[in-house]
C-alpha positions as CSV (number, residue, x, y, z in Angstrom):
1,M,0.0,-0.1,-0.1
2,S,1.3,3.5,-0.7
3,V,1.8,5.8,1.6
4,K,-0.6,8.8,1.8
5,T,0.5,12.3,0.5
6,E,-1.7,14.4,2.6
7,P,-0.9,15.2,6.1
8,I,-2.3,13.0,9.2
9,R,-5.0,15.3,11.4
10,I,-5.0,15.0,14.9
11,M,-8.1,15.7,17.1
12,N,-8.0,17.4,20.2
13,T,-11.2,18.2,21.1
14,P,-14.8,17.3,19.5
15,S,-14.6,20.4,17.3
16,S,-11.2,20.9,16.5
17,T,-8.9,19.2,14.3
18,Q,-5.3,20.2,13.0
19,A,-2.9,18.9,10.2
20,I,0.3,18.0,10.7
21,E,3.3,16.8,8.5
22,H,6.2,17.3,11.3
23,C,6.6,18.1,14.7
24,D,9.4,18.4,17.4
25,V,8.8,15.3,19.2
26,A,7.1,12.1,18.0
27,V,6.1,10.1,20.9
28,I,5.0,6.5,20.0
29,G,2.4,5.7,23.0
30,G,-0.2,7.6,25.3
31,G,0.5,5.8,28.4
32,P,1.9,7.4,31.4
33,G,5.4,7.7,30.3
34,G,4.7,9.1,27.2
35,A,2.1,11.6,28.6
36,A,4.3,12.8,31.1
37,L,7.5,13.4,28.7
38,A,4.9,14.9,26.2
39,T,3.8,17.3,28.8
40,F,7.3,18.3,30.2
41,L,8.1,19.2,27.0
42,A,5.2,21.1,25.4
43,R,5.3,23.3,28.8
44,A,9.0,23.8,27.4
45,G,7.6,25.3,23.8
46,H,8.4,21.8,22.0
47,R,5.7,20.6,19.9
48,C,5.0,17.0,20.7
49,I,2.4,14.7,19.2
50,I,1.7,11.2,20.9
51,F,0.3,8.3,18.3
52,E,-1.4,6.1,20.6
53,R,-2.8,2.5,18.6
54,D,-5.7,2.2,21.3
55,K,-8.7,4.4,22.1
56,F,-8.8,5.6,25.9
57,P,-10.2,4.2,28.1
58,R,-8.4,1.1,27.9
59,Y,-7.5,-1.6,29.8
60,H,-3.8,-2.1,31.3
61,I,-2.6,-4.0,34.2
62,G,0.6,-2.1,36.7
63,E,-2.0,-0.5,39.4
64,S,0.3,0.4,42.5
65,L,2.3,3.5,42.4
66,I,5.5,4.3,44.9
67,P,5.6,7.2,46.8
68,H,8.4,8.6,45.0
69,T,6.4,9.4,42.0
70,F,4.8,12.2,44.3
71,G,7.1,14.7,43.3
72,I,6.6,14.2,39.6
73,F,3.0,14.1,39.9
74,G,3.5,17.7,41.9
75,R,5.7,18.9,39.0
76,L,3.1,17.8,36.1
77,G,0.3,19.2,38.2
78,L,-1.5,16.4,38.8
79,L,-1.6,16.2,42.6
80,P,-5.3,17.9,42.5
81,L,-6.8,15.2,40.3
82,L,-5.5,12.4,42.5
83,R,-6.2,14.0,45.6
84,A,-9.6,14.1,44.5
85,S,-9.9,10.6,43.0
86,A,-11.5,7.5,44.2
87,F,-8.1,5.6,44.2
88,P,-7.2,4.1,47.5
89,V,-4.4,5.5,49.1
90,K,-1.5,3.2,49.7
91,H,0.7,3.8,52.9
92,S,2.9,0.6,53.2
93,V,4.1,-2.4,51.9
94,R,3.6,-5.9,53.9
95,F,5.1,-9.4,53.1
96,V,3.2,-12.2,54.5
97,S,5.0,-15.7,54.3
98,H,3.7,-19.0,52.9
99,N,3.1,-20.4,56.3
100,G,0.6,-17.2,56.8
101,K,3.4,-15.1,59.3
102,E,3.2,-11.5,58.3
103,S,5.8,-9.0,58.7
104,T,5.3,-5.6,60.1
105,P,4.3,-3.1,57.3
106,F,6.9,-1.4,55.9
107,Y,5.1,2.4,56.5
108,F,6.8,5.1,54.0
109,S,6.3,7.5,56.7
110,E,9.3,5.8,58.2
111,T,11.5,7.8,56.0
112,I,9.5,10.2,54.1
113,P,7.5,13.5,56.1
114,G,4.3,14.8,55.6
115,D,2.0,14.0,52.7
116,R,4.6,12.4,50.6
117,A,4.4,9.3,52.7
118,R,1.4,8.1,50.5
119,T,0.6,7.1,47.2
120,W,-2.2,5.6,45.4
121,Q,-3.6,2.3,44.0
122,V,-4.7,3.5,40.7
123,E,-7.5,1.8,38.1
124,R,-5.4,2.2,35.0
125,S,-7.9,2.8,32.4
126,Q,-9.0,5.9,34.6
127,F,-5.7,6.8,35.3
128,D,-4.0,6.7,32.3
129,Q,-7.1,8.8,30.8
130,M,-6.3,11.1,33.5
131,M,-2.6,11.6,32.3
132,L,-3.7,11.6,28.8
133,N,-6.1,14.5,29.2
134,H,-3.8,16.5,31.0
135,A,-1.0,16.2,28.5
136,R,-3.8,17.5,25.9
137,Q,-4.6,20.3,28.2
138,N,-0.9,21.5,28.1
139,G,-0.6,21.7,24.4
140,V,0.1,18.0,23.7
141,G,-1.6,16.7,19.9
142,V,-2.9,13.3,20.3
143,C,-3.8,10.9,17.8
144,E,-5.5,7.9,19.4
145,R,-6.3,4.8,17.2
146,T,-3.2,5.9,15.5
147,G,-0.6,3.1,15.5
148,I,3.2,3.1,14.1
149,D,4.1,0.8,10.9
150,K,7.9,1.9,11.6
151,V,10.3,4.6,12.8
152,I,11.7,6.5,9.5
153,F,15.5,6.4,9.7
154,D,18.0,8.6,7.3
155,G,21.1,6.6,8.0
156,P,21.5,5.7,11.7
157,R,19.3,8.8,12.6
158,A,15.3,8.6,13.1
159,V,13.6,11.4,11.3
160,G,10.2,10.5,12.0
161,V,7.4,8.3,11.8
162,Q,5.1,6.2,9.5
163,T,1.5,6.1,10.8
164,V,-1.2,3.7,10.3
165,A,-4.9,4.6,11.1
166,A,-7.7,2.4,12.3
167,D,-8.8,2.0,8.6
168,G,-5.0,0.8,7.4
169,T,-4.0,4.1,5.5
170,R,-0.9,5.5,6.3
171,A,1.0,8.8,6.6
172,E,4.2,10.3,7.5
173,V,5.2,12.7,10.1
174,R,8.8,14.1,10.5
175,A,10.0,14.9,13.7
176,K,13.4,16.0,15.1
177,V,13.2,13.3,17.8
178,V,11.4,10.4,18.3
179,V,10.6,8.9,21.7
180,D,9.6,5.3,22.3
181,A,7.2,4.8,25.0
182,S,5.1,1.8,23.4
183,G,5.4,-0.2,26.4
184,R,6.1,-3.8,25.8
185,A,5.5,-3.3,22.4
186,C,9.1,-2.2,22.0
187,V,8.3,-0.4,18.8
188,I,11.8,0.8,17.9
189,G,13.8,-2.7,20.3
190,N,11.6,-4.9,17.8
191,Q,12.3,-2.7,14.7
192,L,16.3,-2.7,15.6
193,G,16.3,-6.3,16.9
194,L,17.2,-4.8,20.1
195,R,15.0,-6.6,22.7
196,S,16.3,-9.6,24.4
197,P,15.2,-12.1,27.2
198,L,16.8,-11.8,30.7
199,P,17.2,-15.3,31.6
200,E,17.9,-14.7,35.1
201,L,14.5,-13.2,35.7
202,R,12.3,-15.9,33.8
203,K,9.1,-15.7,35.4
204,A,5.5,-16.1,34.2
205,S,2.5,-14.2,35.7
206,A,-1.6,-14.6,35.4
207,W,-3.7,-12.3,37.3
208,G,-7.4,-11.3,37.7
209,Y,-9.8,-9.1,39.8
210,F,-12.1,-9.9,42.2
211,Q,-15.1,-8.2,44.0
212,G,-16.2,-8.6,48.0
213,A,-12.4,-9.6,48.8
214,K,-11.5,-8.8,52.5
215,R,-9.5,-5.8,53.2
216,L,-7.4,-4.6,56.4
217,P,-9.1,-1.9,58.7
218,G,-7.6,1.8,58.9
219,I,-4.7,2.8,57.3
220,D,-3.7,-0.3,55.6
221,A,-6.8,-1.1,53.9
222,G,-4.8,0.4,50.7
223,E,-1.5,-1.2,51.3
224,T,0.1,-3.4,49.0
225,T,0.1,-7.0,50.5
226,M,2.7,-9.9,48.9
227,F,1.7,-13.3,49.6
228,L,5.0,-15.7,49.3
229,I,4.5,-19.1,48.2
230,P,6.9,-22.1,48.3
231,G,9.3,-22.3,45.5
232,G,10.3,-18.6,45.4
233,G,7.0,-17.4,44.1
234,W,4.4,-14.8,45.2
235,F,1.0,-12.8,44.8
236,W,0.2,-9.5,44.7
237,F,-2.9,-8.5,46.7
238,I,-4.1,-4.7,45.3
239,P,-7.0,-2.8,46.6
240,L,-8.6,-0.7,44.0
241,P,-12.0,1.3,43.7
242,D,-15.4,-0.3,43.8
243,D,-14.2,-2.8,46.3
244,I,-12.4,-4.5,43.4
245,V,-8.8,-5.9,44.3
246,S,-6.2,-6.8,41.6
247,V,-4.5,-10.2,42.5
248,G,-1.5,-11.8,40.5
249,I,0.7,-14.6,40.8
250,V,4.4,-14.3,39.6
251,A,6.5,-17.4,39.5
252,D,9.0,-19.7,37.3
253,P,7.0,-20.4,34.7
254,E,7.5,-24.4,35.3
255,Y,5.8,-24.1,38.7
256,V,3.0,-22.1,37.1
257,F,2.2,-24.2,34.7
258,S,3.2,-27.5,36.2
259,E,-0.5,-29.3,36.0
260,S,-1.8,-27.4,33.2
261,D,-0.8,-25.1,30.4
262,D,-4.0,-23.5,30.7
263,M,-3.8,-20.0,32.5
264,E,-7.4,-19.9,34.2
265,A,-6.8,-23.1,35.8
266,A,-3.2,-22.5,36.5
267,F,-4.3,-19.1,38.3
268,T,-7.5,-20.9,40.1
269,R,-5.6,-23.6,41.4
270,E,-2.6,-21.4,42.9
271,T,-4.9,-18.9,44.7
272,A,-7.0,-21.5,46.5
273,R,-3.5,-23.3,47.3
274,C,-2.4,-19.9,49.2
275,A,-4.2,-20.7,52.5
276,P,-3.7,-16.7,53.7
277,L,-4.9,-15.2,50.4
278,A,-7.7,-17.6,50.0
279,D,-8.7,-16.3,53.2
280,R,-9.0,-12.7,51.9
281,L,-10.7,-14.1,49.0
282,S,-13.3,-16.5,50.8
283,A,-16.2,-14.2,50.2
284,A,-14.9,-12.4,46.9
285,T,-16.2,-13.4,43.5
286,R,-13.7,-13.0,40.5
287,I,-14.8,-10.6,37.8
288,G,-14.0,-10.7,34.2
289,P,-11.1,-13.0,32.7
290,V,-8.0,-14.3,33.7
291,R,-5.1,-12.8,32.1
292,G,-1.2,-13.4,32.2
293,S,2.3,-13.3,30.5
294,R,4.3,-16.1,30.1
295,H,7.8,-14.3,29.9
296,L,7.8,-11.1,32.0
297,A,11.7,-9.7,31.7
298,Y,13.2,-8.2,28.9
299,L,15.9,-5.4,28.3
300,N,17.1,-3.5,25.0
301,R,21.0,-4.0,24.4
302,Q,20.6,-0.3,23.1
303,T,18.1,2.5,24.6
304,C,19.0,5.4,22.6
305,G,20.6,6.5,19.2
306,E,20.4,9.4,17.0
307,G,17.2,11.0,17.3
308,W,15.5,8.5,19.2
309,V,15.2,7.3,22.8
310,M,13.4,4.8,24.7
311,I,11.5,5.6,28.2
312,G,9.3,2.8,30.7
313,D,8.7,-0.6,29.4
314,A,9.9,0.0,26.0
315,R,13.3,0.3,27.4
316,A,13.2,-2.5,29.6
317,F,10.9,-4.8,31.9
318,L,12.6,-6.6,35.1
319,D,9.7,-7.8,37.6
320,P,6.7,-6.5,39.1
321,I,7.9,-7.8,42.8
322,Y,8.6,-3.9,43.8
323,S,5.9,-1.9,42.0
324,S,8.8,-0.2,40.1
325,G,7.1,-0.3,36.6
326,L,5.0,3.2,36.7
327,Y,7.9,4.7,38.7
328,L,10.5,3.9,35.9
329,A,8.4,4.7,33.2
330,L,7.7,8.7,34.5
331,G,11.1,9.0,35.9
332,S,12.7,8.1,33.1
333,A,10.3,10.3,31.1
334,E,11.3,13.4,33.1
335,L,14.6,13.1,32.9
336,A,14.8,12.1,28.9
337,A,12.5,15.1,28.7
338,Q,15.1,17.1,30.0
339,C,17.6,15.8,27.7
340,I,15.4,15.9,24.8
341,D,15.1,19.6,25.6
342,D,18.5,20.4,26.0
343,S,19.0,18.3,22.4
344,L,16.6,20.5,20.7
345,K,17.9,23.8,22.2
346,H,21.3,23.0,20.5
347,N,20.1,21.3,17.6
348,D,22.3,18.1,18.4
349,P,19.8,14.7,18.6
350,S,22.9,12.9,19.2
351,A,22.8,9.9,21.2
352,A,25.2,11.0,23.9
353,R,23.2,14.1,24.9
354,L,19.7,12.1,24.3
355,G,21.2,9.5,26.5
356,A,22.8,11.7,29.2
357,F,20.1,10.5,31.9
358,E,20.9,7.1,31.1
359,P,23.7,6.3,33.5
360,A,22.3,7.5,36.7
361,L,18.8,5.7,35.8
362,W,20.7,2.3,35.3
363,K,22.5,2.7,38.3
364,G,19.3,2.8,40.3
365,V,17.7,0.1,38.1
366,D,20.7,-2.0,39.2
367,V,19.8,-1.8,42.9
368,V,16.2,-2.5,42.0
369,R,17.6,-5.3,40.4
370,R,19.5,-6.4,43.1
371,L,16.6,-6.2,45.3
372,I,14.5,-8.6,43.0
373,H,17.4,-11.0,43.0
374,A,17.7,-11.0,46.6
375,F,13.9,-11.7,47.2
376,Y,14.2,-15.0,44.8
377,D,16.7,-16.1,47.3
378,P,15.3,-18.7,49.1
379,N,17.6,-18.0,52.0
380,F,17.1,-14.3,52.0
381,S,13.9,-12.3,53.6
382,F,13.7,-8.9,54.3
383,P,12.5,-8.9,57.6
384,K,15.7,-10.6,58.5
385,F,17.6,-8.2,56.5
386,A,16.2,-5.4,58.6
387,E,16.7,-7.5,62.0
388,R,20.5,-8.1,61.0
389,F,21.2,-4.8,59.3
390,P,18.8,-2.0,61.4
391,E,20.7,0.7,60.3
392,H,19.8,-0.1,56.6
393,R,16.1,-0.5,57.4
394,A,15.7,3.3,56.1
395,A,17.8,2.5,52.9
396,L,15.5,-0.7,52.4
397,I,12.3,1.6,52.5
398,D,14.1,4.2,50.3
399,C,14.0,1.6,47.6
400,L,11.2,0.2,48.1
401,I,9.4,3.9,47.7
402,G,11.6,4.1,44.4
403,D,14.2,6.7,46.0
404,V,17.5,4.7,44.2
405,I,18.7,7.0,42.3
406,K,21.4,8.2,44.6
407,D,24.6,6.4,46.4
408,L,23.4,3.2,48.2
409,S,26.6,1.5,48.0
410,A,26.5,0.8,51.7
411,F,23.5,-0.6,51.4
412,T,24.2,-3.1,48.8
413,A,27.1,-4.0,50.2
414,A,25.4,-4.9,53.2
415,L,22.5,-6.9,51.0
416,E,25.6,-9.1,49.5
417,E,26.3,-10.0,52.9
418,M,22.9,-12.2,52.7
419,T,22.5,-12.9,49.3
420,P,25.4,-13.1,46.3
421,P,24.8,-10.1,43.3
422,P,23.4,-10.8,40.2
423,P,26.0,-10.9,37.1
424,P,25.9,-7.8,35.7
425,L,22.8,-6.4,33.7
426,G,23.0,-7.8,30.1
427,S,25.8,-9.8,30.5
428,N,24.5,-12.8,29.3
429,L,22.0,-11.4,26.6
430,S,20.7,-13.4,23.6
431,A,19.1,-11.9,20.3
432,S,15.9,-14.4,20.7
433,P,12.6,-12.8,20.8
434,V,10.7,-12.2,23.7
435,P,6.8,-13.3,23.5
436,Q,4.4,-10.7,23.9
437,L,2.0,-10.1,26.7
438,V,-1.1,-11.6,26.0
439,A,-4.8,-12.1,27.3
440,V,-6.4,-15.1,28.1
């Protein structure tokens, strides 16, 4: 099919359309990372267009925020909307062992004063719609139901995107910088063959939603509870609005699918086996389908280049254990926006300038990865760590709230005394493809 010669049109209000052939920044994906980055850049005076293949609101997993997003929401101007929302307030994280023994909750207020010590459990269709609407209100152009057929390159440099509309027609939009915020779709990573699985974090997941589950009283009603199961796996229990909870299992694929290759059967079996979780769900009714992914973790071997950069899940996904996905999407969006702003002001879309934020971010990601590795070590537990190293309990809570882009060398040294560190990130990557997230 030939490419359309007329410009693509964007619609930001029901009665207002605008034709575009070029922009400063083309953002692939309208999720929280893409919306935040485009908002920051539009405020800096740059013309940003988001291309989103779906029509919002749409379903998405990843509902638990961590407190270190508070500052980002403040800078975006979203705190009034979050405070006025029906999203449950989250003050803590609790671990429950496979025999039902509960840890003392890790309250964020132990290290954070005041209002910043809380965050929210968000229903993603509402939350993502709120962020995309906020981007529109800040001058960002949004093209929904518009996917990206490919990123256009002139030699090694990205110079735009070829869009594909819902009816299959295509058009070209030129851009000074292309940002991949497409999440697990990994548009640039798949186009350039950069995406690889992480064999040391080989986990599968299945999840569903329940109405009428037991919740804890008072300040603990909105906490994230993590139920550990034999063999190194775990369940999440995340309260959402309308008396709904999100429940999901993460474990080795061989464990999850040990008796059946059917995702719903595996999820139903394992929720019944986890006694403390089953008690919470004893009077609850599951609503909607069971969804899941047989392969969670992946990493792109290159995350920025001439005229392009990846953020959020389009860069990498490690594990949902610490609810770091949304924070890394928003944090990388803000840091990348600063570098893109600098690049545009200097007319220098080089990989070095666009990716100047990467070293500090990857250092923080490595701390998170070390915590993930420790969690799956059967000889390690956070309560035991906090008991042995009480002077590092505050640093542990900092990691659980996402405050990892700083010097945590003393903490990681203590961590190594209880569990050996994983191999360097990306040291054993292959070029084999990573299966996409699927709904069953």
